[in-house]
C-alpha positions in Angstrom: 17.2 4.7 21.3 20.0 6.9 22.8 18.5 10.3 23.1 20.3 12.6 25.6 18.7 13.1 29.0 17.5 16.6 29.7 18.9 18.6 32.6 16.1 20.3 34.6 16.4 23.7 36.2 15.0 22.4 39.4 17.6 19.7 39.7 20.4 22.2 38.9 19.3 24.6 41.6 18.9 21.8 44.0 22.5 20.7 43.3 23.8 24.2 44.4 24.0 25.9 41.0 22.9 29.5 41.5 20.4 31.3 39.1 23.3 33.6 38.0 25.5 30.6 37.1 22.7 29.1 35.2 22.1 32.3 33.2 25.8 32.4 32.5 25.8 28.8 31.2 22.9 29.7 28.9 24.6 32.9 27.7 27.9 31.1 27.0 26.1 28.3 25.1 27.3 25.6 27.5 23.6 24.8 28.0 20.8 25.0 25.4 17.1 25.2 26.2 15.0 22.4 24.7 11.8 23.1 26.7 10.8 25.5 29.5 13.0 24.7 32.4 14.9 22.0 30.6 18.3 22.1 28.9 20.9 20.0 27.1 24.6 20.4 26.8 25.4 22.3 23.5 27.0 19.4 21.8 24.1 17.1 22.6 21.6 19.7 21.3 23.5 20.3 18.1 23.5 16.5 17.4 19.7 16.1 17.5 17.7 15.7 14.4 14.1 16.8 14.3 12.7 13.4 15.5 15.1 13.2 18.4 14.4 16.8 19.4 10.7 16.0 19.5 11.3 13.0 21.7 13.4 15.0 24.1 10.7 17.7 24.2 8.2 14.9 24.9 10.1 13.7 27.9 10.3 17.2 29.2 6.6 17.7 28.9 5.9 14.4 30.7 8.4 15.3 33.4 6.4 18.5 34.0 2.9 17.1 33.7 3.4 13.7 35.3 3.2 10.1 34.0 -0.6 10.3 33.7 0.2 12.5 30.7 0.8 9.6 28.3 2.7 10.5 25.2 0.5 9.6 22.2 -0.2 10.1 18.5 2.8 11.3 16.5 4.9 11.7 19.6 4.3 8.1 20.6 5.0 6.9 17.0 8.5 8.6 17.2 9.3 6.8 20.5 8.3 3.5 18.8 10.6 4.3 15.9 7.9 4.6 13.3 8.5 5.9 9.8 6.6 9.3 9.5 6.1 11.2 6.3 6.0 15.0 6.6 5.0 15.0 10.2 4.0 18.1 12.1 6.4 18.0 15.0 5.5 21.4 16.4 3.3 20.0 19.1 3.9 17.3 21.7 0.8 15.0 21.9 -0.3 13.6 25.2 -3.4 11.6 26.1 -5.0 11.9 29.6 -7.6 9.4 30.9 -10.4 11.9 31.4 -13.6 12.9 29.6 -12.7 16.6 29.1 -9.9 19.0 29.4 -8.5 18.8 25.9 -6.5 21.8 24.6 -4.1 22.7 21.9 -1.4 25.3 22.1 1.5 26.1 19.8 3.6 23.5 21.6 1.2 21.0 23.1 -1.9 19.0 22.2 -3.8 17.4 25.0 -6.2 14.6 24.0 -8.8 13.6 26.7 -9.7 10.0 26.2 -10.0 6.7 28.1 -6.7 4.8 28.1 -6.4 1.3 29.5 -3.4 0.1 31.5 -2.4 -2.4 28.7 -2.4 0.5 26.2 0.6 2.1 28.0 4.2 1.1 27.2 7.5 2.4 28.7 9.9 3.3 25.9 13.1 5.3 26.4 12.1 6.1 30.0 8.8 7.6 28.9 5.2 6.4 29.1 3.7 6.2 25.6 0.7 4.6 24.1 1.1 1.0 22.9 1.8 0.3 19.2 -1.7 -0.8 18.6 -3.2 2.2 20.3 -0.8 4.5 18.4 -1.7 3.0 15.1 -5.4 3.6 15.7 -4.9 7.2 17.0 -2.8 8.0 13.9 -5.3 6.3 11.6 -8.1 8.5 13.1 -6.2 11.8 12.9 -3.8 11.7 10.0 -4.4 11.8 6.2 -4.5 8.4 4.7 -1.1 8.4 3.1 0.6 9.4 6.3 -1.5 7.0 8.5 -0.6 4.0 6.2 3.1 4.8 6.2 3.2 5.1 10.0 0.9 2.1 10.5 2.8 -0.2 8.2 6.1 0.7 9.8 4.7 0.1 13.3 3.4 -3.3 12.3 6.7 -4.1 10.7 8.4 -3.4 14.1 5.7 -4.8 16.3 3.8 -7.6 14.4 2.0 -8.6 17.6 0.3 -5.2 17.6 -2.2 -6.5 15.0 -3.8 -8.5 17.8 -4.5 -5.4 19.9 -5.9 -3.3 17.1 -9.5 -4.5 17.3 -9.7 -3.6 21.0 -8.1 -0.2 20.3 -10.7 0.4 17.5 -13.6 -0.6 19.8 -12.2 1.8 22.5 -12.3 4.6 19.9 -15.8 3.8 18.7 -17.2 7.2 19.8 -14.2 9.3 18.9 -13.7 11.4 15.8 -12.2 9.6 12.8 -12.9 6.0 13.8 -14.7 5.2 10.5 -11.6 6.3 8.6 -9.4 4.4 11.0 -11.2 1.2 10.4 -10.6 1.5 6.7 -6.9 2.4 7.2 -6.1 -0.5 9.6 -7.8 -3.0 7.4 -5.3 -2.0 4.6 -2.1 -2.0 6.7 0.6 -4.6 6.1 3.8 -4.8 8.0 5.5 -6.5 5.1 5.9 -3.1 3.4 9.5 -2.2 4.0 9.5 1.5 3.3 7.4 4.6 3.0 7.6 4.3 -0.7 6.3 0.7 -0.7 3.4 1.7 1.5 2.5 4.6 -0.8 2.9 2.3 -3.7 0.2 -0.1 -2.3 -2.1 2.8 -1.9 -1.5 4.1 -5.5 -2.0 0.6 -6.9 -5.3 0.3 -5.2 -6.4 3.7 -6.4 -5.4 2.8 -9.9 -7.6 -0.3 -9.8 -4.7 -2.7 -10.1 -5.2 -6.1 -8.3 -3.7 -6.4 -4.9 -0.2 -7.8 -5.1 1.6 -10.3 -2.9 4.5 -8.7 -1.0 8.1 -9.7 -0.5 8.0 -12.8 -2.6 11.1 -15.0 -3.2 11.6 -16.2 -6.8 13.6 -19.3 -7.8 14.7 -21.0 -10.9 13.1 -24.3 -11.8 16.0 -26.1 -10.2 15.5 -24.2 -6.9 18.2 -21.6 -7.2 17.3 -18.4 -5.5 16.9 -15.4 -7.9 15.4 -12.5 -6.0 13.0 -11.2 -3.4 10.7 -8.7 -5.0 8.6 -5.9 -3.5 5.4 -6.7 -5.3 4.3 -9.8 -7.2 1.3 -10.7 -9.3 1.7 -14.5 -10.0 -1.5 -14.8 -12.1 -0.4 -11.9 -14.3 3.2 -12.8 -14.5 4.4 -9.4 -13.3 6.9 -8.2 -10.7 6.7 -4.7 -9.3 9.7 -2.9 -7.8 9.9 0.4 -6.0 13.1 2.2 -6.8 14.0 3.8 -3.5 17.4 5.5 -3.4 18.5 3.1 -0.7 18.8 0.4 -3.4 21.6 2.4 -5.1 23.6 4.0 -2.3 24.4 7.7 -2.3 27.5 9.9 -2.4 30.0 7.5 -3.8 29.7 7.3 -7.7 31.6 4.0 -7.9 29.4 2.4 -5.3 26.2 3.7 -7.0 27.4 2.5 -10.4 28.1 -1.0 -9.0 24.7 -1.0 -7.3 23.0 -0.1 -10.5 24.9 -2.8 -12.4 23.9 -5.4 -9.8 20.2 -4.3 -10.0 20.3 -4.6 -13.8 21.6 -8.2 -13.5 19.0 -9.0 -10.9 16.2 -7.6 -13.2 17.6 -9.6 -16.1 17.4 -12.7 -14.0 13.8 -12.0 -13.1 12.9 -11.5 -16.7 14.8 -14.7 -17.5 12.2 -16.5 -15.4 9.6 -15.1 -17.8 8.2 -12.3 -15.6 7.5 -8.8 -16.7 9.1 -6.1 -14.4 7.4 -2.8 -13.7 9.4 -0.3 -11.8 8.5 3.1 -10.4 10.3 5.9 -8.5 9.3 8.1 -5.6 8.4 11.0 -8.0 6.1 8.6 -9.9 4.1 7.9 -6.8 2.6 11.4 -7.4 1.9 10.9 -11.1 0.9 7.3 -10.9 -1.0 7.3 -14.1 2.3 6.7 -15.9 2.9 3.6 -13.8 -0.6 2.3 -14.4 0.0 2.6 -18.2 3.3 0.8 -17.8 1.6 -1.9 -15.8 -1.2 -2.3 -18.5 1.4 -2.7 -21.2 3.3 -5.3 -19.1 0.1 -7.2 -18.5 -0.6 -7.2 -22.2 2.9 -8.5 -23.0 2.5 -11.2 -20.4 -0.8 -12.4 -21.8 0.9 -13.0 -25.1 3.8 -15.0 -23.8 3.9 -18.6 -22.7 3.7 -19.1 -18.9 7.1 -20.0 -17.6 7.6 -23.0 -15.3 9.0 -20.6 -12.7 5.5 -19.2 -12.2 4.4 -22.3 -10.4 3.8 -21.7 -6.6 6.7 -23.9 -5.7 9.1 -21.4 -7.3 7.5 -18.3 -5.8 7.8 -18.5 -2.0 6.5 -16.0 0.5 8.7 -14.7 3.3 8.7 -16.6 6.5 6.9 -13.9 8.4 3.1 -14.6 8.5 0.6 -12.0 9.3 -2.8 -13.1 10.6 -5.7 -12.8 8.2 -8.0 -9.9 8.8 -11.7 -10.4 9.3 
């Protein structure tokens, strides 16, 4: 993480800059305000995307309030590099280890709650809640789609966070949203590699489709690698693929055409093993009935075909990463 370091008014004045000189720097655009009493050089500020701007604002808030104001919730998730879907970045979220004193303004949300020392990480020169604590806080406070996307991505980055989740849930036992959080964290899986794959798992469950294996490697009967697939139903003889735009590139038509061609050859090879392939796009995640129908037709076709030798477990290998079973 290489966010720029804010320049604080107090430090500028202490260095000998006069208030008039500071006002002139702001008028000329040499400095740009990013938070009360905090600035960036214009080029640095212009280069920030929304996520980076939020992180810089978070550091400014913590600088003002002190390190006992631990950055949390969505703010902590951004420091940890989580994938967030449609996040509300208007407020900086902090948690303070106290029983009361919560407040919410247009720019700040203070959460009063116990926080253990082991639940505090230092990331990018800021004190933030640990990945496990962040996962639970988001699972308590966000809609399910958003909580699963963020939680999956945090587990992907920090697989060991799974060990800390039970304690974080126990610590939140009396706080709002913990029942929902327990359901969310039981569903999380760090093997989902994108927001689209996380949403896909949710939509599959809602459609009553059996739970798939994730990121399975397929081989020919002689052991030649064919593909690693997003979703796999070995018993049904079906492969599921989420068509994110990252698979095809963007901007360069020749590159995109080549990517599409390679993807077609890959799918042909998967079908050559005897598997049905069901694909869906981002837009279809929001009208998933068409995918469920597609899946049902594929399952019917698979039932009427002879089982290929490539469907044996020896030819369908999981990725090396192993996630502990949930109780």
